[in-house]
N, C-alpha and C positions, 0 to 999 in steps of 0.2 A: 283177475284175469285167465280165461282158459289156457294151457300150454301149448295148444296149437295154436291161439292168436298170438301170444308169447312171442313164440318163434317169429313166428311170420313176420312182428314187430320191427325183432333183432335183427332178422338177416336182412329188413328191409336199410336196417340203421349201417351194417354190416355194409351193404353196397353202395349205400351213399358213401360210407367216409372214404373207401377205398377210389369213389369217381372223384369226390376232392382232392385226392391226394398228392396230385399230380403238380396242381397249379393252384393252389388257393386265392390269390387273386383272381382269379378268371373267370366269366360269368358261368355259376353250373349250368345252364338250361342250355347254351350252347355245346356241351360237351355230352356224348351218349355216355348213359348208365350200364352197366354190366346186370344183366338178368341171372335169374339163378337159372344156371342152366343145369342141364342133367348130367352125371355122372361121365357119361359116354361122351356128351358133349364136350364137357371140362377137361378130361384126359385127354380126348384128341385134340383140343388147342395143342396140348404140348406133350405130346407123346414121343416125339422124338427126344427131348431131353426128359425124360420123367424119372430117369433111374439115375439122374447126375444131383448133387447137392448142389451145385454150380450153378444147375441151370435153371431155377427155380421159375424165372420170367413167362414163361410157355407163350413164348411169342413179343411179350411187351419190356422187350431186352434194355430200352432205350427210353430216358423219361420225353416227353414230348418237347419236339425243336424250340428251342430260346429258353427251357425251364430249367434256368442253372442258378446256383450260390455264390454269390461273389466270396471266397474260401477267404477274404480280410475278415468276412460278418460274423466267421465259427470261430468257438473257440475249439481248444484240442479235445474237448468234452463231448461238443458237438458232433464231431469228424468220428469219434470213437463210439459214440451213440448211435451213429447212423452204420458205420462198417459193421459193428455186433450184430444190429438189425437187417443187415441186410444178409449176413448168413443165417442169421435165427429165420426170417423168411425162407430163405432158400430151404432150411431143413422144413419148417412147417409145409412148402408143396410138396416134397417127397415124401413126408411122412403122410398127407393125405389123398397123393395121385397111389402110393401104393397100397393104401384100404382102399380105395374108390368102386373098384369091382367088384370086390368083394361083402359089401356094404349089406345088411340085411332089412335096418330100419330105413323107413321113407326119410322121417325128419332129418334124423343122422347125415342120411345121403344129401339132404337138403342145407343143411347147414356146412356139410363140406365144401359143396360145390361154391357156396355163399364166402366161407373163408377163401377159397383159392382165388375165387374170383378179386376181392379184398384186396390179399394180400401182393398178388400178383401186380396190381396197378401201383400197390407204395412202393414195390421192389423198384419198377422202372424208374419210379420218381426219385427214391433214396440213391439209387445208382448215380441219376443225373446230377444229382446234388453231391455228389463226393467230389471234395478236391483231386486232381491228375497230376499236379505237381505244386511245390510249394509246401509249405508245412503242413505235417499232417498227413501227406499224400502216401506216406508210407504206414499209416496205420488204418488209412483208407483200402490199402491193397490188402489188408489182411481181413479176409471175412469170417475169422472165427467159425472156418465149418466145422459139424460135429457135435459143438456143443457139451459135448461127454453125455449124448444120449444115443450113441452106438446101439448099446446093450437094449435100448427102447425099442431101435428100428429093427434088432433080431427079431424081439418078441414079435413085435407088430406081423411083420415076414413070415413066421413061422406058425401064428397062431390058428389052431382049424377053424375053418368056415364057421362055426356056431360060435364061435368065441371073438371074430375078428368085432365085432361091434362095441365088444365090453373093452378088449384090449386097444381100440382105437381110442373111446373116451379117456381111457387115463394117461395114455401117453399122449393125446394131444390137451387134454387138459391141463397137465404138469407142465407140458411145453410151453401152452398159452399164457400160463398163469408168471415164467419166468421173464415171457415178453411183457406184460401188465408190471412188472415189478421194476424193470429195467428202462421203461416209459414214465412212469410214476419219479424214478430218480431222478431223471432226463429234464422233467418239467423244472424240479426244485433248481437243477445246477447249471442248467442251458443256458446259452447264450443268444443265440439265432431264433428269431419269436419265431418263423416258419419251421423249424424241428422242432422248438417246443410246441407248437399248433401242433404238428402231426404227432409228436408224442403224447398229448393230450388223447388223440384220437383212438392209439394207438392201447393206450390205457382202458379208457373206456368201453371198445372193444372186444380186447381181450379178455377183461373182466366178464364184459357179459358171454363170451363164448364159454369160459368154465364154468358159470353159472348155469349152463344149458345142458353141457359135457357132462356135469355131475349131476344134473338133475335139480339144484335148489330151486325150491317156489320162488 
C-alpha cells in the first residue's frame, strides 16, 4: 500500500478510535466525529492551555454527561492505568502543540493533528471515569506529570527550524511507544471491561503511530 494511502487509513482509524472513547455503548453514528483539522485549527482550539501539561483536553475537559464508571467495578490497577494515561495524554498534547506551528512536512502535520484530536477525546473520557472519592481516589489524583521526558521536551523546544520534524518524530515515537506498552499490560491485568477496551484501542493506535513516525513500512 502506498505510504500516503496508508497514512490516510491510519489517521481515519485514529479519529474513529478517539470518537468512540467517551461511551463505547453509545451509537457511534449519533456522535460527531472529529475531522483531521489543520494545525492552526487544532492549536487554536486549545491555545489558552497549550503551555500547561495539565491542560491537555483542548476544551474537552469533561466526559459526556452521565458517562461514568462505577468505581466498585474497577480494580486498583484500572485506576492507576487511567491516572497514568491521563498524565501521558496531557503530555502528548503538550508535545504536539509545542511543534505544530513549526512542522514542515504536510503528512507529519496531518498525523499530529489526528493524534491531538484522538487524545483530547480519550482524555475527556478517562477524566470522567476516574473516581473522585473512595478507594483509588488518591491514585486518580496523581497524574504522573512529566513521565521523565522533560529533557525530550527541551530538545523539541530548542530544535532549530530545520530539525523540528525529525526531533518531533523521535520524541513522539518514544512517548507513544511507552503508552502502547502500558496499554498492552493493562489488557492482560485490568478488571473493568470498558477500561480494558480503551486500553486495546490505545495499544493499537499508538503502535500504528510509532510505525508512521519511525517510517516503518
